[in-house]
C-alpha positions as CSV (number, residue, x, y, z in Angstrom):
1,M,-131.3,-15.6,34.2
2,H,-129.6,-18.7,35.5
3,V,-127.0,-18.0,38.1
4,L,-124.6,-20.7,39.6
5,H,-123.4,-19.9,43.1
6,V,-120.1,-21.7,44.1
7,A,-119.6,-21.9,47.8
8,P,-117.6,-24.1,50.2
9,Y,-120.8,-24.6,52.3
10,Y,-124.5,-24.0,52.2
11,A,-127.7,-24.4,54.3
12,P,-128.1,-26.2,56.6
13,A,-124.4,-25.8,57.4
14,W,-125.2,-22.9,59.7
15,S,-122.3,-23.5,62.1
16,F,-119.9,-22.1,59.4
17,G,-121.3,-18.6,60.2
18,G,-122.4,-15.6,58.2
19,V,-121.2,-16.7,54.7
20,V,-123.7,-19.6,54.8
21,A,-126.5,-17.2,55.8
22,A,-125.5,-14.7,53.2
23,V,-125.3,-17.2,50.3
24,T,-128.5,-18.9,51.3
25,G,-130.5,-15.7,51.8
26,L,-129.4,-14.3,48.5
27,A,-130.0,-17.5,46.5
28,E,-133.5,-17.9,47.9
29,A,-134.4,-14.3,47.2
30,Q,-133.1,-14.6,43.7
31,S,-135.3,-17.7,43.2
32,R,-138.3,-15.8,44.5
33,A,-137.5,-13.0,42.0
34,G,-137.7,-15.5,39.1
35,Y,-134.1,-16.5,38.7
36,Q,-133.1,-20.1,38.0
37,V,-130.6,-20.7,40.8
38,T,-128.2,-23.5,41.3
39,V,-125.6,-23.8,44.2
40,L,-122.5,-26.0,43.8
41,T,-121.1,-26.8,47.2
42,T,-119.8,-29.5,49.5
43,D,-121.5,-31.9,51.9
44,A,-119.9,-30.2,55.0
45,L,-122.5,-29.7,57.7
46,G,-120.2,-28.5,60.4
47,R,-116.8,-29.2,61.9
48,S,-117.5,-32.9,61.8
49,G,-121.0,-33.8,60.3
50,R,-121.9,-34.3,56.7
51,I,-125.1,-33.7,54.7
52,D,-126.5,-36.8,53.0
53,A,-128.5,-35.2,50.1
54,L,-126.2,-34.7,47.1
55,D,-128.7,-33.1,44.7
56,E,-131.9,-31.6,46.1
57,T,-134.1,-28.5,45.8
58,L,-134.3,-26.3,48.9
59,R,-136.9,-23.4,48.8
60,G,-136.7,-23.1,45.0
61,V,-132.8,-23.5,44.8
62,R,-131.2,-26.5,43.3
63,V,-128.3,-27.6,45.6
64,V,-125.6,-29.9,44.2
65,R,-123.1,-31.2,46.7
66,R,-119.9,-33.2,46.4
67,R,-118.3,-35.1,49.2
68,I,-115.2,-33.8,51.0
69,V,-112.4,-36.3,51.6
70,S,-111.3,-35.1,55.0
71,G,-113.5,-33.6,57.7
72,L,-110.3,-33.1,59.8
73,L,-108.7,-30.8,57.2
74,R,-111.9,-28.8,57.0
75,R,-112.2,-28.6,60.8
76,Q,-108.5,-27.9,61.6
77,L,-107.3,-25.9,58.6
78,H,-110.6,-24.8,56.9
79,L,-109.2,-26.6,53.8
80,S,-111.7,-28.3,51.5
81,T,-111.1,-31.5,49.7
82,P,-114.1,-32.0,47.4
83,L,-114.3,-35.1,45.3
84,G,-115.7,-34.8,41.8
85,F,-116.1,-31.0,42.0
86,R,-114.6,-30.3,38.6
87,T,-116.8,-32.9,36.9
88,A,-119.9,-31.5,38.6
89,A,-119.0,-28.0,37.6
90,V,-118.3,-28.9,33.9
91,D,-121.6,-30.8,33.7
92,L,-123.6,-27.9,35.2
93,L,-122.0,-25.4,32.9
94,R,-122.5,-27.5,29.8
95,E,-126.0,-28.8,30.5
96,T,-127.9,-26.0,32.3
97,Q,-127.1,-22.9,30.3
98,V,-125.6,-20.9,33.2
99,D,-125.5,-17.1,32.4
100,L,-123.2,-16.1,35.3
101,V,-121.2,-17.8,38.0
102,H,-121.1,-16.1,41.5
103,F,-118.2,-17.3,43.7
104,H,-118.2,-16.8,47.4
105,E,-115.1,-16.2,49.6
106,L,-111.9,-15.9,47.7
107,R,-109.3,-18.4,48.9
108,T,-111.1,-21.7,48.4
109,V,-110.4,-24.9,46.6
110,E,-113.8,-24.7,45.1
111,N,-113.0,-21.4,43.5
112,L,-109.7,-22.7,42.1
113,I,-111.5,-25.6,40.5
114,V,-114.6,-23.9,39.0
115,A,-113.2,-20.4,38.1
116,G,-111.0,-22.0,35.4
117,C,-113.9,-24.1,34.1
118,A,-116.2,-21.1,33.8
119,Q,-113.5,-19.0,32.2
120,S,-112.9,-21.7,29.6
121,A,-116.6,-21.8,28.9
122,G,-116.7,-18.0,28.4
123,I,-119.2,-17.5,31.3
124,P,-118.9,-14.2,33.3
125,R,-117.6,-14.6,36.8
126,V,-118.1,-12.5,39.9
127,V,-116.8,-13.0,43.4
128,S,-117.9,-11.9,46.9
129,P,-115.1,-12.1,49.4
130,H,-117.4,-11.8,52.4
131,G,-114.9,-10.0,54.6
132,T,-112.2,-12.6,54.2
133,L,-109.5,-10.6,52.4
134,P,-107.4,-9.1,55.2
135,Y,-104.5,-11.1,56.7
136,T,-105.6,-9.8,60.1
137,I,-108.7,-12.1,59.9
138,G,-108.1,-15.8,60.3
139,S,-104.7,-17.4,59.8
140,K,-102.2,-14.9,58.4
141,I,-99.7,-17.7,57.6
142,A,-102.3,-19.7,55.7
143,K,-103.5,-16.7,53.7
144,R,-100.0,-15.6,52.8
145,T,-99.1,-19.1,51.7
146,W,-102.3,-19.4,49.6
147,D,-101.7,-16.1,48.0
148,L,-98.0,-16.9,47.2
149,V,-99.1,-20.1,45.4
150,F,-102.5,-19.3,43.9
151,A,-103.5,-15.6,44.0
152,T,-101.7,-14.3,40.9
153,S,-103.6,-16.6,38.6
154,L,-106.9,-16.8,40.6
155,V,-107.7,-13.1,41.0
156,R,-107.4,-12.7,37.2
157,R,-110.2,-15.2,36.6
158,F,-112.9,-12.9,38.0
159,D,-114.6,-10.2,36.0
160,H,-116.0,-8.4,38.9
161,V,-115.8,-8.2,42.7
162,I,-118.8,-7.5,44.9
163,A,-117.7,-6.0,48.3
164,L,-119.9,-5.8,51.4
165,T,-118.5,-2.3,52.4
166,G,-116.4,0.6,51.2
167,Q,-113.6,-0.8,53.4
168,E,-113.7,-4.1,51.6
169,A,-113.8,-2.4,48.2
170,G,-110.5,-0.7,49.2
171,D,-109.1,-4.0,50.4
172,T,-110.0,-5.6,47.1
173,H,-108.2,-2.9,45.0
174,A,-105.1,-3.3,47.2
175,L,-105.0,-7.1,47.0
176,W,-105.6,-7.2,43.2
177,N,-102.9,-4.5,42.7
178,R,-100.4,-6.6,44.8
179,F,-100.8,-9.4,42.3
180,G,-100.6,-7.2,39.2
181,A,-104.3,-7.5,38.3
182,R,-105.5,-3.9,38.7
183,L,-109.2,-3.5,38.7
184,L,-111.0,-0.6,37.1
185,E,-113.6,1.2,39.2
186,P,-116.6,-0.3,37.4
187,Q,-115.2,-3.8,38.2
188,V,-115.9,-3.4,42.0
189,S,-119.4,-2.9,43.4
190,I,-120.7,-2.6,47.0
191,V,-123.7,-4.7,47.9
192,P,-124.3,-5.3,51.7
193,N,-125.8,-8.4,53.4
194,G,-129.5,-8.7,53.9
195,V,-131.9,-10.4,56.2
196,A,-135.4,-11.9,56.1
197,P,-138.2,-9.9,57.7
198,L,-138.9,-11.2,61.2
199,P,-142.2,-11.2,63.1
200,P,-142.6,-9.2,66.3
201,A,-141.6,-11.0,69.4
202,S,-144.4,-13.1,70.9
203,P,-144.8,-12.6,74.7
204,A,-145.7,-16.3,75.1
205,I,-142.6,-17.5,73.2
206,R,-140.4,-15.0,75.1
207,A,-141.7,-16.3,78.4
208,A,-141.3,-19.9,77.5
209,F,-137.7,-19.5,76.2
210,R,-136.7,-17.6,79.3
211,R,-138.1,-20.3,81.6
212,R,-136.4,-23.0,79.6
213,W,-133.0,-21.3,79.8
214,Q,-133.6,-19.9,83.3
215,L,-133.0,-16.3,82.2
216,G,-135.2,-14.6,84.8
217,E,-137.2,-11.4,84.2
218,G,-134.4,-8.9,84.0
219,P,-132.8,-7.5,80.8
220,V,-131.1,-10.1,78.6
221,I,-128.0,-9.1,76.6
222,L,-127.6,-11.4,73.6
223,F,-124.3,-12.4,71.9
224,L,-125.1,-14.2,68.7
225,G,-122.2,-15.5,66.5
226,R,-119.4,-18.0,66.3
227,L,-117.3,-18.3,69.5
228,A,-114.1,-17.1,67.8
229,E,-111.4,-14.8,69.2
230,R,-112.2,-11.9,66.9
231,K,-115.9,-11.8,67.8
232,G,-115.1,-10.1,71.1
233,L,-116.9,-12.4,73.5
234,G,-114.1,-12.2,76.1
235,L,-114.3,-8.4,76.1
236,L,-118.1,-8.6,76.4
237,I,-117.8,-10.9,79.5
238,T,-115.4,-8.5,81.1
239,A,-117.8,-5.6,80.4
240,F,-120.7,-7.6,81.7
241,D,-118.9,-8.1,85.0
242,D,-119.2,-4.3,85.5
243,I,-122.9,-4.3,84.6
244,V,-124.1,-6.8,87.1
245,P,-123.6,-4.7,90.2
246,R,-125.6,-1.9,88.6
247,C,-128.3,-4.3,87.2
248,P,-128.3,-7.5,89.3
249,G,-131.1,-9.0,87.2
250,A,-129.2,-8.8,84.0
251,R,-128.3,-11.9,82.1
252,L,-125.8,-12.6,79.2
253,L,-127.0,-15.1,76.7
254,V,-124.3,-16.5,74.5
255,V,-125.5,-18.3,71.3
256,G,-123.2,-19.8,68.7
257,P,-120.9,-22.7,67.9
258,D,-117.5,-23.0,69.5
259,E,-114.5,-22.1,67.4
260,G,-111.9,-22.8,70.1
261,V,-112.6,-20.3,72.9
262,L,-115.6,-21.8,74.7
263,G,-113.4,-23.4,77.5
264,R,-111.6,-20.1,78.2
265,M,-114.8,-18.1,78.2
266,K,-116.5,-20.5,80.7
267,A,-113.3,-20.3,82.8
268,R,-113.5,-16.5,82.8
269,V,-117.1,-16.6,83.8
270,R,-116.2,-18.8,86.8
271,T,-113.3,-16.6,87.8
272,L,-115.5,-13.6,87.8
273,G,-118.3,-15.4,89.7
274,L,-120.8,-14.8,87.0
275,E,-122.1,-18.4,86.6
276,G,-125.6,-17.4,87.6
277,H,-125.7,-14.6,85.1
278,V,-124.2,-16.0,81.9
279,T,-125.8,-18.8,79.8
280,F,-124.0,-20.6,77.0
281,A,-126.7,-22.0,74.8
282,G,-124.5,-23.4,72.0
283,L,-125.6,-23.2,68.3
284,L,-129.3,-22.4,67.9
285,V,-130.8,-22.5,64.4
286,G,-134.3,-22.0,62.9
287,E,-137.1,-21.3,65.3
288,E,-134.8,-21.7,68.3
289,K,-132.6,-18.8,67.1
290,L,-135.6,-16.7,66.5
291,E,-136.8,-17.5,70.0
292,A,-133.4,-16.4,71.4
293,L,-133.7,-13.1,69.5
294,A,-137.3,-12.6,70.6
295,S,-136.4,-13.3,74.3
296,S,-133.5,-10.8,74.5
297,D,-133.5,-7.1,75.1
298,I,-130.1,-5.9,73.8
299,F,-127.8,-7.3,71.1
300,A,-124.0,-6.9,71.6
301,L,-121.2,-7.6,69.2
302,P,-117.8,-6.0,70.2
303,A,-116.0,-7.7,67.3
304,H,-112.9,-6.6,65.4
305,G,-112.5,-7.2,61.7
306,E,-116.2,-8.0,61.3
307,G,-117.4,-6.3,58.2
308,H,-121.2,-6.2,57.6
309,S,-122.8,-8.4,60.3
310,I,-125.8,-10.5,59.5
311,A,-126.3,-11.2,63.2
312,T,-126.6,-7.5,63.8
313,L,-129.2,-7.1,61.0
314,E,-131.2,-10.0,62.4
315,A,-131.2,-8.4,65.8
316,M,-132.4,-5.1,64.3
317,A,-135.0,-6.9,62.3
318,M,-136.4,-8.4,65.6
319,G,-136.5,-4.9,67.1
320,L,-133.5,-5.1,69.4
321,P,-131.2,-2.1,70.1
322,V,-127.7,-3.0,69.2
323,V,-124.3,-2.2,70.7
324,I,-121.4,-2.9,68.3
325,S,-117.8,-2.0,68.0
326,D,-116.6,0.5,65.5
327,S,-115.1,-2.2,63.3
328,V,-118.6,-3.7,62.6
329,S,-119.6,-1.8,59.5
330,M,-122.9,-0.2,60.1
331,P,-122.2,3.5,59.5
332,E,-125.8,4.7,59.6
333,L,-126.6,3.0,62.9
334,E,-126.2,5.9,65.3
335,A,-127.5,8.5,62.8
336,E,-130.7,6.5,62.6
337,G,-130.9,6.2,66.4
338,A,-130.9,2.4,66.1
339,G,-128.0,1.5,68.4
340,I,-124.7,2.5,69.9
341,V,-121.2,2.2,68.4
342,V,-118.2,2.1,70.8
343,R,-114.5,1.5,70.6
344,P,-113.7,-2.1,71.8
345,V,-112.9,-1.1,75.3
346,A,-114.5,-2.9,78.3
347,G,-115.4,0.3,80.1
348,L,-117.0,2.0,77.2
349,L,-118.9,-1.2,76.3
350,A,-120.1,-1.6,79.9
351,E,-121.3,2.0,80.0
352,A,-123.3,1.7,76.8
353,L,-124.9,-1.7,77.8
354,A,-125.7,-0.6,81.4
355,D,-127.4,2.6,80.2
356,L,-129.6,0.5,77.9
357,A,-130.2,-2.2,80.4
358,G,-131.7,0.4,82.8
359,D,-133.8,2.3,80.2
360,A,-136.6,0.2,78.7
361,A,-138.1,3.2,76.9
362,R,-134.9,3.9,75.1
363,R,-134.5,0.3,74.2
364,L,-137.9,0.3,72.6
365,R,-137.2,3.5,70.6
366,M,-133.9,2.2,69.3
367,G,-135.4,-1.2,68.4
368,Q,-138.2,0.4,66.4
369,R,-135.8,2.6,64.5
370,G,-133.5,-0.4,63.8
371,R,-136.5,-2.5,62.6
372,A,-137.5,0.4,60.2
373,L,-134.0,0.7,58.9
374,V,-133.7,-3.0,58.0
375,A,-137.2,-2.9,56.4
376,R,-136.1,0.0,54.3
377,E,-132.6,-0.9,53.3
378,Y,-131.6,-4.5,54.1
379,T,-134.3,-7.1,53.2
380,W,-133.1,-9.9,50.9
381,A,-135.6,-8.8,48.3
382,D,-133.8,-5.4,48.1
383,I,-130.4,-6.9,48.2
384,A,-131.3,-9.3,45.4
385,A,-132.5,-6.4,43.3
386,R,-129.2,-4.5,43.8
387,M,-127.3,-7.6,43.0
388,D,-129.3,-8.0,39.8
389,K,-128.1,-4.5,38.7
390,V,-124.5,-5.7,39.2
391,Y,-125.1,-8.8,37.2
392,Q,-126.7,-6.9,34.4
393,G,-123.8,-4.5,34.2
394,V,-121.3,-7.4,34.1
395,L,-123.2,-9.1,31.3
396,R,-123.3,-5.9,29.3
397,R,-119.6,-5.1,29.7
398,G,-118.4,-8.6,29.0
399,H,-114.9,-9.6,30.0
400,P,-112.7,-6.5,30.9
401,P,-108.9,-6.5,30.2
402,A,-107.9,-7.5,33.7
403,A,-109.9,-10.7,33.4
404,R,-108.6,-11.5,29.9
405,G,-105.1,-11.3,31.1
406,A,-105.3,-14.6,32.9
């Protein structure tokens, strides 16, 4: 099978967060499974940088990029302005015998351009919203404006929606219904994110990373993700202030690109007198990110509106116990004994983290159970196999009535 993925960004544009990791992980797993995989994307590297290579093969995946006109619009409004995207899409669909097009996110210029091309060519189309549907996530005004102008026609162009969670499946039905494009139950599937298996933490790497970042010998709590309001870093810093008196050797390691809150977070750390206990490492990728995971003892993500977090899966794959808010969709976590789920309240978060910080044996047990859960349910090989079943079902069913109504 030849699948064409359409996404606004792709590896190595890691600073755009979980969508890049999800699309890259899936595409590479599909290539290893024998698919022919092409990704059509833009040259955006981050909030300002660009990727030079416009047509290359990365780990078995052909990646075709087109230039964006304005990095400022991408950076400030998350609005893409790709040049030649339609021409590239038409050429790929005509020349490479694509069997299915998989779109990523929903409200993107890339989707507007390519969905119509694929529909005209009679090629089945599926879309993964990646947790972006609710108006409570991101800019409500921008999303409502987009939907007012484009949603009625765009949602009808997709044959199938692939949700990360049951909650997102419900959000999908509600949004499609709002625009008169009711989906039948077989037109929505649930396939979660995955993660690559990670090697056990090396004591030598752990020691070297801790020396480099002056983390000391005490328990390290890791925050890994974009520094955005909804990720809950401010709440975590407040909770950490309650932890330090009980565990003076504890450190908070913050890893991720700034999305507008870094200055305020650093100011809060200074106000609380936590400068010697909190380290802002910025965006770490590749081996450096793995070293940060290997050098930490607890992973914390008190986010709201998060969906299915790849960062949480990565922490579990490394053998870390995790403490997450109840809006991070990982329903089996506590049942498996792999972590703690709390309401996003500073006191509750502090209590959970302090208990783990003071109990190395419990951290080890939880970490082992989390690692086993990921190996059993969430490797990219497993996710690619589940996705293949969805694709095969879409190909068998053809274009359902809701899609033909466009």
